[in-house]
C-alpha positions in Angstrom: 57.5 4.6 15.8 54.9 2.8 18.0 51.7 1.4 16.7 49.7 4.4 17.8 51.4 6.9 15.5 53.5 7.1 12.3 55.8 9.6 10.5 54.8 8.2 7.1 52.2 10.6 5.7 51.0 11.2 2.1 48.8 14.3 1.4 46.7 14.5 -1.7 45.3 17.6 -3.4 42.0 19.1 -2.3 39.0 17.7 -4.2 35.9 19.7 -5.0 32.3 18.4 -5.0 29.7 20.4 -6.8 26.3 20.2 -5.2 22.9 20.0 -7.0 22.1 23.6 -5.9 25.3 25.1 -7.1 27.1 25.0 -3.8 30.5 23.2 -3.6 32.2 21.4 -0.8 35.9 20.7 -0.5 37.6 17.5 0.8 41.1 17.1 2.2 42.6 13.6 1.8 45.7 12.0 3.3 47.1 8.6 4.2 48.9 7.4 7.3 51.5 4.5 7.2 50.5 1.8 4.7 46.8 2.7 4.6 45.1 2.1 1.3 41.9 4.1 2.2 42.4 7.9 2.6 41.5 9.9 5.7 38.9 12.5 4.7 37.7 15.9 6.1 35.0 17.9 4.3 34.7 21.7 4.4 32.1 24.2 3.1 34.8 26.6 1.7 38.0 26.1 -0.2 39.8 28.5 2.3 38.9 26.3 5.2 40.1 23.2 3.3 43.3 24.8 2.3 43.9 25.9 5.9 43.5 22.3 7.1 45.8 21.0 4.4 48.4 23.6 5.3 48.3 22.4 8.9 48.9 18.8 7.8 51.8 19.8 5.5 53.5 22.0 8.1 53.4 19.1 10.7 54.7 16.7 8.1 57.7 19.0 7.2 58.5 19.6 10.8 58.9 15.8 11.3 55.9 15.5 13.7 54.2 12.1 14.1 50.6 11.5 13.2 48.2 9.6 15.4 46.2 6.7 13.9 43.3 7.3 16.2 42.6 10.7 14.8 44.7 10.9 11.6 46.1 14.2 12.9 49.4 15.4 14.3 50.1 14.3 17.9 50.2 18.0 18.9 46.7 18.7 17.5 44.1 19.4 20.2 41.8 16.7 18.8 44.6 14.1 19.1 45.4 15.3 22.6 41.8 14.9 23.6 41.5 11.5 22.0 44.7 10.2 23.8 43.7 11.7 27.2 41.7 9.3 29.4 38.0 10.2 29.2 36.6 12.5 31.9 33.4 10.5 31.8 32.8 6.8 31.6 32.0 5.5 28.1 28.6 3.9 27.9 27.1 1.1 25.7 24.6 1.5 23.0 21.8 -0.1 25.0 22.5 2.1 28.0 22.4 5.3 26.0 19.5 4.2 23.9 17.5 3.5 27.0 18.4 6.9 28.5 17.4 8.6 25.3 14.0 6.9 25.2 13.4 7.9 28.9 14.4 11.5 28.1 12.0 11.8 25.1 9.1 9.8 26.6 7.3 12.5 28.6 6.8 15.1 25.8 6.5 12.7 22.9 3.1 11.7 21.3 2.2 8.1 21.5 2.8 7.5 17.8 6.2 9.2 18.0 7.1 7.0 21.0 6.6 4.0 18.7 8.9 5.5 16.1 11.6 6.2 18.7 11.3 2.6 20.0 11.6 1.1 16.5 14.7 3.3 15.7 16.5 2.5 19.0 15.7 -1.2 18.5 17.3 -1.2 15.0 20.3 0.8 16.4 20.9 -1.4 19.4 20.8 -4.6 17.2 23.2 -3.0 14.8 25.6 -2.3 17.7 25.8 -6.0 18.9 29.3 -7.4 19.0 28.3 -11.1 19.0 26.0 -13.6 17.2 22.8 -14.5 19.0 22.9 -17.6 21.2 20.7 -20.5 20.1 18.2 -20.1 23.0 16.5 -17.1 21.3 16.1 -15.7 17.8 16.2 -12.3 16.2 12.4 -11.7 16.5 12.5 -12.4 20.2 15.5 -10.0 20.6 13.7 -7.2 18.8 10.5 -7.7 20.8 12.4 -7.6 24.1 13.8 -4.2 23.1 10.9 -2.6 21.3 7.9 -4.0 23.3 9.5 -3.9 26.8 12.9 -2.2 27.2 11.9 0.9 25.1 8.2 1.1 26.4 8.8 3.1 29.5 5.4 2.4 31.1 5.8 -1.4 30.7 9.5 -1.9 31.4 9.0 -2.7 35.1 6.6 -5.5 34.1 9.0 -7.2 31.7 8.6 -11.0 31.7 11.5 -13.1 32.9 12.3 -14.5 29.4 12.4 -11.0 27.9 14.5 -9.8 30.9 17.0 -12.6 30.2 17.4 -11.4 26.6 17.8 -7.8 27.6 20.5 -8.9 30.1 22.4 -10.7 27.3 22.1 -7.6 25.0 23.5 -5.4 27.8 26.6 -7.4 27.9 27.1 -7.6 24.1 26.6 -4.1 22.7 29.6 -2.0 21.8 30.5 1.3 23.4 28.9 4.2 21.4 32.2 5.9 21.0 33.2 3.4 18.3 30.9 5.5 16.0 33.7 8.1 15.9 35.2 5.7 13.3 33.5 6.7 10.0 33.6 3.2 8.6 31.9 1.6 11.6 29.3 4.4 11.6 28.5 3.9 8.0 27.9 0.2 8.5 25.7 0.8 11.5 23.8 3.6 9.7 23.1 1.2 6.7 21.7 -1.5 9.0 19.5 1.0 10.9 18.0 2.4 7.7 17.4 -1.0 5.9 14.7 -3.5 6.2 15.4 -6.9 7.8 16.1 -8.5 4.4 18.7 -5.8 3.7 16.7 -3.9 1.1 16.2 -0.1 1.5 13.2 0.9 3.6 10.5 3.2 2.3 11.3 6.9 2.0 8.8 8.0 4.7 10.3 5.4 7.2 13.8 6.4 6.3 13.1 10.0 7.1 11.7 9.2 10.5 14.5 6.8 11.4 17.2 9.2 10.2 15.7 12.2 12.1 15.5 10.2 15.4 19.0 8.8 14.9 20.4 12.2 14.4 18.7 13.5 17.6 20.1 10.5 19.5 23.7 11.1 18.2 23.4 14.8 19.2 22.4 13.5 22.7 25.5 11.3 22.7 27.7 14.3 21.8 26.2 16.4 24.7 27.1 13.5 27.1 30.7 13.5 25.7 30.2 9.9 24.4 31.1 11.1 20.8 33.5 13.8 19.6 31.0 15.0 17.1 27.8 13.8 15.3 29.1 11.3 12.7 26.0 11.9 10.5 27.0 15.6 10.0 30.2 14.6 8.2 28.5 11.9 6.2 25.8 14.3 4.9 28.2 16.2 2.7 29.0 13.4 0.2 27.0 10.3 1.1 23.8 9.8 -0.9 22.4 7.5 1.7 22.4 10.3 4.2 20.7 12.6 1.8 17.8 10.3 0.8 15.5 12.2 3.3 15.3 15.2 0.9 12.9 13.1 -1.3 10.8 11.7 1.5 7.6 13.6 0.6 5.8 11.3 -1.8 3.2 13.0 -4.1 -0.3 11.7 -4.2 -1.1 9.0 -6.8 -3.9 10.3 -9.0 -5.3 6.7 -9.1 -6.3 7.0 -5.4 -8.8 9.8 -6.0 -12.5 9.1 -6.7 -14.7 11.4 -8.8 -17.5 13.2 -7.0 -20.1 10.8 -8.2 -18.3 7.8 -6.8 -17.6 9.6 -3.6 -21.4 10.3 -3.1 -22.2 6.6 -3.9 -19.6 5.4 -1.3 -21.0 7.7 1.4 -24.6 6.4 0.7 -23.3 2.8 0.8 -21.7 3.3 4.2 -25.1 4.3 5.6 -26.7 1.1 4.1 -24.0 -1.4 4.9 -22.8 -0.4 8.4 -24.6 -0.6 11.8 -23.5 2.9 12.8 -23.6 4.0 9.2 -25.1 7.5 9.7 -22.3 8.7 12.0 -19.5 7.0 10.0 -20.8 8.3 6.7 -21.1 11.9 8.0 -17.6 11.6 9.5 -16.2 10.6 6.2 -18.1 13.4 4.5 -16.4 15.9 6.9 -13.1 14.7 5.5 -14.4 14.8 1.9 -15.9 18.3 2.1 -13.8 20.0 4.8 -10.4 18.2 4.4 -9.9 17.1 8.0 -7.6 14.3 8.9 -9.2 11.1 10.4 -7.6 11.7 13.8 -9.1 15.2 13.8 -12.6 14.0 12.8 -12.8 11.5 15.6 -11.9 14.2 18.2 -14.6 16.7 17.1 -17.0 17.9 19.7 -20.5 19.3 19.1 -19.2 22.8 20.1 -16.6 22.6 17.3 -19.3 23.1 14.7 -20.4 26.7 14.1 -23.7 26.5 12.2 -24.6 28.9 9.3 -26.3 32.2 10.3 -29.0 31.5 7.7 -30.4 28.4 6.1 -28.4 27.2 3.1 -25.3 29.2 4.2 -21.8 28.2 5.0 -20.9 27.0 8.5 -17.4 26.3 9.9 -15.5 23.9 12.1 -13.2 25.4 14.7 -11.2 22.9 16.6 -7.9 22.5 18.5 -7.4 18.8 19.2 -6.8 15.5 17.3 -7.0 12.0 18.6 -4.4 9.7 16.8 -4.8 6.0 17.4 -2.0 3.6 18.4 -1.4 0.6 20.6 -2.4 1.3 24.2 1.0 0.4 25.6 2.4 3.7 24.2 -0.1 6.0 25.8 0.0 7.4 29.3 -3.6 6.4 30.3 -3.6 3.0 28.7 -6.2 3.8 26.0 -5.8 3.4 22.3 -6.2 7.1 21.7 -4.4 10.2 23.0 -5.9 13.6 22.7 -3.2 16.1 21.6 -2.9 19.5 20.0 -3.3 19.6 16.2 -0.5 18.4 14.0 2.3 21.0 13.6 0.6 23.4 16.1 1.0 24.4 19.7 -1.4 23.6 22.5 -4.7 25.5 22.5 -4.0 26.7 18.9 -7.2 26.4 16.8 -7.8 25.8 13.1 -10.9 27.1 11.3 -12.2 25.3 8.2 -15.2 26.4 6.2 -18.1 23.9 6.1 -19.8 23.7 2.6 -23.6 24.5 2.7 -24.3 20.8 1.9 -22.1 19.6 4.8 -23.4 22.3 7.1 -27.0 21.4 6.6 -26.3 17.7 7.3 -24.4 18.6 10.5 -27.2 20.8 11.7 -29.8 18.0 11.2 -27.5 15.4 12.7 -26.7 17.4 15.8 -30.4 18.4 16.3 -31.5 14.8 15.8 -29.1 13.4 18.4 -29.5 16.4 20.7 -25.7 17.0 21.0 -24.4 20.0 22.9 -21.1 21.5 24.1 -18.5 18.9 25.0 -20.5 15.9 23.6 -18.6 13.8 21.1 -19.8 14.7 17.6 -19.1 11.2 16.1 -19.4 8.2 18.4 -19.0 4.5 18.0 -22.0 2.1 18.2 -21.5 1.8 22.0 -20.9 5.5 22.6 -17.1 5.5 22.6 -14.8 7.1 20.0 -14.9 5.8 16.5 -12.4 3.0 16.0 -10.1 3.1 13.0 -10.6 -0.6 12.3 -14.4 -0.2 12.3 -14.0 2.8 10.1 -11.8 0.9 7.6 -14.2 -2.1 7.6 -17.1 0.2 6.8 -15.3 1.8 3.9 -14.3 -1.7 2.7 -17.9 -2.8 2.7 -19.0 0.3 0.8 -16.3 -0.2 -1.9 -17.5 -3.8 -2.3 -21.1 -2.6 -2.7 -20.6 0.0 -5.4 -17.3 -0.7 -7.2 -16.5 -3.2 -9.9 -14.1 -6.1 -9.2 -11.3 -4.2 -11.0 -11.9 -1.1 -8.9 -12.0 -3.0 -5.6 -8.5 -4.5 -6.4 -7.1 -1.0 -7.2 -5.9 1.8 -4.9 -9.0 3.9 -5.7 -10.6 5.4 -2.5 -9.0 2.6 -0.4 -8.0 4.5 2.7 -9.7 7.0 5.0 -7.0 9.6 4.1 -8.2 9.5 0.5 -11.3 11.5 1.5 -9.0 14.3 2.7 -6.9 14.0 -0.4 -9.9 14.3 -2.6 -11.1 17.4 -0.8 -7.8 19.2 -1.0 -7.4 18.3 -4.7 -10.9 19.7 -5.4 -10.1 22.9 -3.6 -6.9 23.4 -5.6 -8.5 22.5 -8.9 -11.3 24.9 -8.3 -8.8 27.7 -8.1 -8.6 28.2 -4.3 -5.2 29.8 -3.6 -2.7 27.3 -2.1 -2.2 29.6 0.9 -5.8 29.2 1.8 -5.9 25.5 1.2 -2.7 25.1 3.3 -4.3 27.1 6.1 -7.5 25.1 6.1 -5.7 21.8 5.8 -3.1 22.5 8.5 -0.1 22.2 6.1 2.6 24.5 5.0 2.4 25.7 1.4 5.6 24.0 0.2 4.5 20.6 1.7 1.0 21.0 0.3 2.3 21.7 -3.2 4.8 18.9 -3.0 2.1 16.4 -2.0 -0.5 17.4 -4.6 1.7 18.4 -7.5 0.6 15.4 -9.6 -3.2 15.9 -9.1 -3.6 19.6 -9.6 -5.3 20.1 -13.0 -6.8 23.5 -13.1 -5.1 25.0 -16.2 -8.4 25.4 -18.1 -9.8 27.4 -15.2 -6.8 29.6 -15.0 -6.7 30.3 -18.7 -10.4 31.4 -18.6 -9.4 33.8 -15.9 -6.6 35.2 -18.0 -8.7 35.6 -21.2 -9.8 39.1 -20.4 -6.5 40.2 -18.9 -5.8 42.8 -21.6 -9.4 43.8 -22.6 -9.2 47.1 -20.8 -5.7 48.0 -21.9 -5.6 51.8 -22.6 -4.6 52.8 -26.1 -0.9 53.6 -26.6 0.1 57.3 -26.2 0.8 59.4 -29.3 
């Protein structure tokens, strides 16, 4: 028999894998020729696995040859398709990665564009078929891809030295259809989802990279560059592909300040920062209303609904956020991009109650600065939007002013997001139903509970509510 097929086939028994949730998957295994590593095919039901095994056995008994390229009989449709010259031209990893970036660019948020560029850079590097020439290094190669080739708005202005690197990459990346080989794909997947030193990346980064890579592979399937998404087959048994299920990291209790320290920090921001009043009140909106930093900086004067009477509750009704990123990833060349709220459609609003203490401060602040309508609620010192770096520096100075040396070195109240975390934790610990907290915070209930599971400590409150549960129980009949 020629090198493309063989009559020597060994078929093993079906193997069952029991999943953590009680669901089993079934795997067929067989060998061709002198192979030492079995061919594998996974199925969700034993009947489907048995049907596939019966097809293999029937072909073996009838004396049919098996093709090495697919592991299946030569008469099988998959083998016929694999041996038939492709109807479309096979394309390289760089070519398809660039096309994928271009396709996603228009509708993607600036921060998501960054993630796509990083993922496609890691993928393209993993698909190189040669070592780097001495005239440039790995850092230059990754910069040429991430900063120029995969930044659509800046690709045309690529410097000559970067263009030379991209030209070399174009001639030294493999065709994407090599990923139909499970072993090659596993090697590439491992490189994409690892740090440069080979160690596993953080769970949150892994989730983003894996999600984007899966979307890219589906894109390749639609373009007939792959027979099927290789990640789908890997998900059944490979723990690497299932790491994403643990990507939600619960909040560390050590990050949360008590209310007394929170008040001291807010006062210190006013004392230690030039634009301290605006920055302190912006932080207080996160602390008392649970907004994200990118939502606070996008607030307009009209987003605040004052209380109907003095000392009452107000509310914040808003529909936009303003995440900050490098200006090369935005359409207008600014560091911020106004977009709809996270996990919501355009023009969809979210309403959050404003505690009487916060409402009173916002009323005084707005009246004192004579803000109306579309005027930005919180501005930088020169009138522009608040900058995250300035924000962070103000919080850093406040921590140094009121904390001990040990506290300063800790994770306690270190980031702007910790204000939001403190607010949501307070709501949950005061007995506010998770559904309400999730609605105000802009989260789903499952995600909310997964994030705050380690900091909810309202058992004493709940037990007090249950104490009188049976006080009014009617006497037993008879």
